[in-house]
N, C-alpha and C positions, 0 to 999 in steps of 0.2 A: 504494499499500500505506499510506503514512503517515497517511491519513486513513480506512482501515478500521475500522469500528466494530461492536460486537456488544453486543446486549442480552440479558441473562439475569438471572432472578429479580428484575427490577424495577431492575436496575442496568446501566450502560453501560460498556462497557470499550473502550479504544483502545490504539493502539501507543504504548508509553513512547518518549519522545524519545531521539535518539541520544546514547548515554554515560549515560543516565539510571541503570542499575543500578551502572556503573562508579563513580559518585560517591556510591554508597550501599553500600559494601561493609564487612563486618565480617571479623575475622580469628580464626582457631581458636586457642584458648591455654589451653584448659582439660581437664584430666584429671578422675578421680573426685574427688580431693581439693579440686581447685579449685572443682568444682560444690559438693561437701559444704560447703565454706568460705564460699561466696557464699549457700547456703541457710541454713545456721546462723546466720551472720553477720547476714543479713537479719532474723532472727527474735529474736536473743537479747536484744536490748534489753527485751523483754517481760518477762524476768526481773527487770530493774532497775527498771522502772516501768511503770504502767498496769494490770497485773493486779490491784493491790491495790483499785481501786476496785470490784472484784468482792465484796469483803468489805463494801463500803458497801451493796451491793444484796442479799447473800444471807448474809451472815455466812461464817464459815470453812467449816462443813459444806456450806452451799449451794454455795459455790465450787468445794469439792472435788467434789461431785457434778456441777456444771456442766463442770468440767474432764475427767471421765471419759468424759462424753457426747461432748464436743469430740474427746477423743483417738479415740473410735470413727470419728467423721465424717472426721478426717483421714488415718486408716488407709484407709478405703474409697475417699476422695477421691484420695490419693496413688498408691494401686494402679491406679486408672482413668485418672488424668492420665499415669502411666508408660506405659500401653499407648498412649494418644494420642499421646503425644510421641514414643515409638519410631516410629509409624506416620507421623506428621508431624514430622519434625525441623526446623522452621522457627521462626524467632524469634517468631512471632505468638503462641504459646502458647494461652491461652484464645480468643482472638479466632479462631485457626486452627480450633481444634476446631468451635466453634460455627458457623463460616462454612461448614465442610464439612457440617455436619448440617442447619444450619437457613437457609442462604443468606445474602446480604448484610446484610439486617437484623438477623437474629441474631447474626451476627459483630460487626457495629457495637455492639449493645446489650451484648454481653459484653464486647468489648474496652473500651468506655467505662466500664462496671462496674469492670474492672481498672485502668484508668488512674485512675480516682477513688480507688480502694483504694489505689494506690501513691503517688500524689502526696499524699493527705492522710495516709497512712501516715508519709511522710517529714517532713510537718509536724509531726505528733505527737512524733516523735523529735528534730527540732530543738526542739521547746518542752521536753521533759524534758531533753534534753542541756544546753540553756541554763540550766534550773535546776540541774542537778548542777554545772555548770561555774562558775556564779555562787556556789553555796554553797562550793566548793572554793576559789576564789580569795578570797572573803570571809575565809574562816578561816585561810588560809595566808599571804596577803599584805595583806588588809584591802581588796581591790577588790572592791566591790559595786555591780553595775549593776542591782539589782532595780527601778529607776525607768526604766531604759533597756534593758530586755531585748531591744529589736529589734536592738541592735548585736550581741548573741550571735546572734541569728537570721541577720543578714547575714553576719556572719564565718562561721558553720558552713555555710551553703549556698555561700559562695564557695569555701571550701576544699574541700568535697567534690564540687562541679560539677569543679573543677580537678582533684582524684584521678582522677575517673570519665573524664575526657577524656584522660588521659596514655597510655591503652592497656588492652586487655583482659588482658595478662599482668600488668600492675602492679595491676589491679583484683583478679583472683583471688588474686595472692600475698598483697596486703594482708587479703583476706578469711580465708584461711586463717590467717594470724598473729594477727590481732586475734579470731578465734573462739576460737582455743586460749588466748589470754591471758584472755578473758571467762570461759571455762569454769574457769579456773585461779582467778580471782577468786572465783567462787562458791563453788568446792570449799574454798578458803582461808577464806571465811566460815564455811563449816560447821565447818571443824577449829578455827577459833578460838572459835566459839561454844560449842563442847563444852569445849575446853580452860579456857575462863574460866568455866564453870559458868553460861552465860547462858541455857541453855535451859530453858524451863519450859512444858510442853505445856498445862497449865492456861490459859495465855494465850490459846490457839487460839480459844476459846469465851468471850471476856471481853465480848463486845458484848451489851448487854442486849437481850433479846427483846421483841418486841411481845406484847401480852396475848394468851395463849392458845397461843404458840408456844415452842419448846424452845431451850435455848442452842445446840445444834447446827444448828437451822434457825430463828434468830431472826425472820425475816421471812416464814415460811412456804415452801411450793413455788412461790409466785409469784416470790419471790426468786431461785429458781433460773433460772427463765426469763430473768430481767433480767440474771444473772449470766453467761450464755453469751457474749455479746460481749466480756466482760473475760477469761474463760477462753480464748477464742480469741487473746488478745494473748500467750500463751505459745507460739503456733505459727505466727500469721499472717504469711505472707511464704515459708514453705518451699515453697509450691506456685509459686514463681516459676520455678524451675528450666527449665521448657521455654522461657523466655524467652532461656536461654543456648544453644539448641540450634545456632545457626550459629557458635558460638564455642566449641564442645566439640568434642575430637578423635573421640569415639565417643558421640554423643548417644544412639543407640538403645540402648546397653547401660549408659552412666554416668548418665544422668538418671533412669531408674528406681531403680538402686541407690543414688544419692545422695540421692535423695528419702527412701526409707525409712531409709536410714543416718542422715540428718539428723534425722528425725522421732525416732527412738530416743534420739539425743543429746539433743534437746530435752525429751523425756518426763523424762530423768534430771535436767536441770537445773531443770526446773519443780518437780520433787518436791523438790529441795533447797530452794528458794524458798519454796513453799507450806507446806512443813511446820515449816522452820526460821526464816524471817522473822518472821512473826507470834508463833512460840513464843518469841522474844526479846523483841520488843517489845510485843506484845499486838495482837491484830486490831483493837480499838478504836483504838489510838494510830496506826496507819498506814492505817486505811480511806479516807483522804482525802489522803494525803501524795503529793507529787510525786517523792520520792526515798526510798522505804522502805528500799532497802538501806542506804543512807547512815545512816538511821535505825537500823538494825540494827547497823552497825559502831559508831554513837555510844553504844549502850546499855552496851557492855562496854570500849571503848577510849577513851583521851583524845581531846580534840576534834581535836587536830593530827594524831594517829595515825590517826583515823578519816577525816579529810579527805584525808591522805595515799593511805590505801589505797582510798579512795573516786575518787580520780584515776583508779586503774586500774578501778574500776567504771565510770567514764565510758567507759572503751575499749569496753565492751560497747555502749553506746549509740551509739558512733561506727561500730561495727562494723555495726549495723544501718542505721545513716544512709547508709553506704556501699552495703550490700546492697540496700536498697530503692530508692535513687536509681538503682542500676544497673537494676532491675526497671523503673521508670516510664520510663527512657530507651529500653529496648528496646521496651516495649509501645507507646510513642508512635512510636517509629521504625517498628515493622512496619505500624501502621495508617496512617501517613503514607507508607510506601513504596509501599503499595497504594492509596493516594489517599483514603482515608476521612477523614484529617486533611490539613490543607494540605501540600503535597508537600515544602516547603523544610524541613520538621521533620526529615525523614529524612536528611538531607546528613551525611556522616561525615567528610570532610576527611582530611588525611594519616596521621592515628594511626588511622584506621577505627575511630573511635568516634562514636556518634550525639550529637554535642555540642551541636547545635541543639536536639534534644529535651531534652536535660538542662538547658539554660539555661531553656527554656520552662517545664518542669515547676517549676523552682526559682521563677521567678517567680510562678506561679500559686499555689504554696505559700506564699510570702511575702505576697502579697495576702490570703490567706485567714487568716493569722495576724494580720495587721494588722487586718483587718476584726473578727473575734472579740475581738481586744484593745480595738478602739474600742467595740465593743458593750457590753463589760464582763461578758460572760457567763463561764460556766465553760469557759475556752477549751480546756482538755484534753479534757473530757467531750464537747464539740461537736465537735471536730475528729476523735477517736478514734472516735465512733460513726458520722461520715460515713464514715471509712476501713472500719470493720466492715460497714456496710450495703453499700458497694460490693463489699467481700469476699464476703459471704454471697450477694449476687446473681450474682457472677460464678462461684462455687462450684455453686449451684444450676443455673445454665445449662450449665456444663461437664458436670454429671452427666446432665443431659438429653440433651446432646450425645453422650455416651459410649454411652447407650440406643439412640439414634438411630442412630449410626454403625455399631453392631453389626449393625442391620438394612439400612441404606443402602448400606453398603461391606462385604458380607460376604465379598468376595474380596480386600480391601485387604491390603497387606503388613503384618504385625504382628510385628515382631522380638521384642516382649515381650507377654505376655496377662496381664492381671490375675488374680490367683489367686482374687479374690472376685466377679469376673464382674460381671454385671448387677445382682445382689442387693446387692452392695456398694456399687454407684453409687446404687442406689435408697436405701439406707439413708443415705449421705452426703449425698444430696439432700435428703431428708426431715428430718435434722437442721439443714442449712443454711436450708430454708424454716421451720422452728420458730424458728431464732435470727433470722430476717428478721422474723418476725411479732412476736416479742419485742421489737425495736428500735420496731416500729410502735406496740405497745401501749404502751409506757412513755412517759408524759407528758414525762418529764425528757429524753427523746431527740428530741422533737419537732422543735426547731430543726434537728437533723442531717437529718431527714427532708425538711422543707421545703426546705433547701438542696440535697439530692439531686434533689427534683422540679423545682426550678427548673433545675438543671444539664442534667438530662435534656430537659426542655422545649425549651431553647434549642438543645442538640446535636441532638436528632431533628429539629427543623425545619430546622438547617443542613444536615443530611445528606439530608432528603427533597428540598430545593430546589437543593442544590449538589453535595455530595459523592458521592452515588450516581450522578451522571453523570459523573464524573470518575476512574473506577478503572482501574487498569493490573493487569497480570498478574504480580503477585509471586508468590514460590513458594506462599504460603497461596492465593492466588486460583487458580493454575493447578492445583493439587491439586484444589479445590473444583470448578471449572469442567469439568475434564476427569474427574470421576468418580474421581479417585485414580490415574489414569494418568500424570500428569505432575506434577511438582513434589515427587516423594517425596526426591530427593536433588538440590537445586538445584546443589550443587558440581559434580556429574558432569553434569547434563542441561543445565546453562548457563540463563540467563534472556534472553528475547526471541528475536528472530530466527526460525528456522523453526518452533520449537514455538508460538511467539505467533503466527504466521502461521496455523499448524494449528488452533489453538484459536478463533482469531477467525473463521476460515471455517467451523469445524465447527459441530455442533449436539449437543455431548457433555453438556448440562444441562438 
């Protein structure tokens, strides 16, 4: 039995080694608020840095339009993801959905896109966090590491890899606390801005328009297309919640609820930032800033007090650093557990956290930051657009998977059903595709596109010649190979053993 193998959809499955899944266990530690915290925390750094580059692409009016379009996309996507995650409560998330719908190659392409999204998003947040932290220490204690920012990068990665390896309960609790504090900082900014009479809405449209364009759309409608990736920065990461499925107490119920609840929270915080931050500073003044909220505090507070408050603003960036690192750890863990990535990456250890995947993702992110720093390009722009490109590719493929699964698995158990159905998934998929095209068309994003193409070429070759012949029946694979008959609830059904024998002998896909 140990050497029994099975080929399905161009991939080869074999029995997992004895004790394989016991060395790759997670623990259930999250309820609704833990999931809400990890989702909001993963995103909220977008309110502190990154979004403002959209002003440089489209002006304030163009960024507002882009944000409305992106909000529509996220609603359609989260309703669809909520349905799929309730039907497939596995850690695989996006990879799991596409694997069931499109086979191993579809699962791998989607899972890799999500790996790129989360690993590079973590790099962006480290970049912005380092900038914030350095500004704060420079103003408060005279410590300026601007010539050696790599020290901040290493410190931030080390601290948060350590935090994420301590245990799921600690990760979820930390996420709730820092998310609440981050929201409080944004609300405080709004209150102080009004109290100090610093709001001037004429500042919103103070970017000089190109000839023939208006103050509201200074770079025309083309700018709106180019601003879509930066509007995503208000929400990118909230879709990670299915990755916590095997660590949630009631994933079928809480993941859909936490996703929509988190999105509503993020819409409110995005509105505070989008309308008030440039109203205080002027859109022109922060269109290229790495620390727009800190610039906003500086506009009406003394330098020391602004730096002190911005120390709390840094918490928002650190919240996302922890949340997105959680996501790439689980994404890489699930793909590794199934054999798509080297299997040692899914080892969890005594604390039942994917510490090997967390370390590996940190090393990849650090290398990426060093490379863009050596090249001397606009590091924030390049790494951010690599992350967005990976995200919209994963979004589009998940919406395709949703439509396919409605037809392919009509009798699958669906504890939650999307209220917008196939139409909502199609709208979300179209917007994701348009954003994807916008990244391709913008010459400024070309280095990010080239980097992604190189990564995909290498990884697809590795999968073709190595990975697809070494798969095992993880929950995601059991569900897909058995047509939804096994793997729905891995905790109750177990992994390996007689179910594995049955599937390897059978002909269910």
